[in-house]
N, C-alpha and C positions, 0 to 999 in steps of 0.2 A: 650779527645781526642785521638782516636787512632791516630799513625802518622808511616807512611812510609817512609822509608830511597831511596835514591835515589840510591842504590844499591839494593834494595827488588824492586822499582819501574820497575828499567833497567831488572831486572830478570822476573816479572810477564808481560811486554811488549815482550818479548821472548819465554814464555811460551806460552802465549796468541796468538799471531801473531796479526796483523795488526786490523781482523776484530770483535774483542770482542767484543767492542763498552760496551753500558750499560747490555745486559745480561748473561755476564761471567766474573766471579773475582773468587778474592780467598776467600774461605768462611774459616770461624775462628771463633773455639767454644773451649768451655772448656766441659769437661765430666769428671768423676768418673774414677780414677784410675790411676797407674803408682804408684812411689815410694816416690812421695809427696803428693800423694791423690788426687790429680786431672791431667789432663792431657790435656794439647792443640792437637789441632786436627784442620787441613787441608785440603781444596780440591776443584779441580776448579767446579763452580758449578753457578747457578742462583738466584739470590736475591730470600730470601720468604719474606710475610706481617709481619711485623716486623722488619726486619733489621734494623741495623746503617748500610748505604752505605757510603765506606770513598772515595774520587775519588782522585787522583793523578798522572798530565798526564797523563791523556787518559784510566789508568788503576782501575779496583773496587775492595776492600775490602769490602766484605758483613761478617757482628758480629753480629752473632744469638742472641737475643733480652735476650734471659734465660743468654747469658755470658756477655751481655755488661757491667755489673759492677763488676765482676770479671778482665776485660780486660780492663777495663776506664784506660788512659792515658799509656798505652804500644805502646813500638815503637817495630814494624816490620823493621828487618833487613834479608839482604841476605851475609851470608858468605861465599866463595868459600875457601876456607883453603884446603891444599893437603888429610888431615886425617877427615876435620872436614865441608861438605860444605851444605848449606841447608837453609832455611829458619830458622830465630830466632827472638826470643819475649823477651824482655825486657820490665819485669814486674814490677813497682813499688808496688804490690798489694801484690806481693808475701812474708812471713815472709822468705820463704826459697825455693830453687829450687834442685832438682837432681843433680845431677855429670857431666847428657848431658845433661838437658837444655829443658827436655821435659815434664815435670812433677814440681808441683809446690804445697804449702802449703798457701793456701789464709791468710791473716795477721788478724787476728782477726773474720773469719769469719767461719762457717761452711760448711764444705765443700757438699753444696749440689746441685748443679749447674750442667748442661749435656747439648749438645745440640745435633744440626742435623735440 
């Protein structure tokens, strides 16, 4: 199961506003690319058929079905550091990640997933 930290929930509440409901949330998916082979991608979106929907404190995270295995047991966090603010993915399925944290190599898997 994918989890959202309280910091990520708070940022999503601010980003989406009070009227987001179940029809707007953060879409998280994986696509080919990046220096480690696979890249995380995110956008504000509506749910699509087959999405895994994670709800916490009124905000929704939509996981693209074709990315769900690569994102299994991930944690979505938000940091507001002076030099590096944004959503961060902690992925236990990654064999290695790039220095910027936006791409990864899946552990024991062929990089063939893509989403949207």
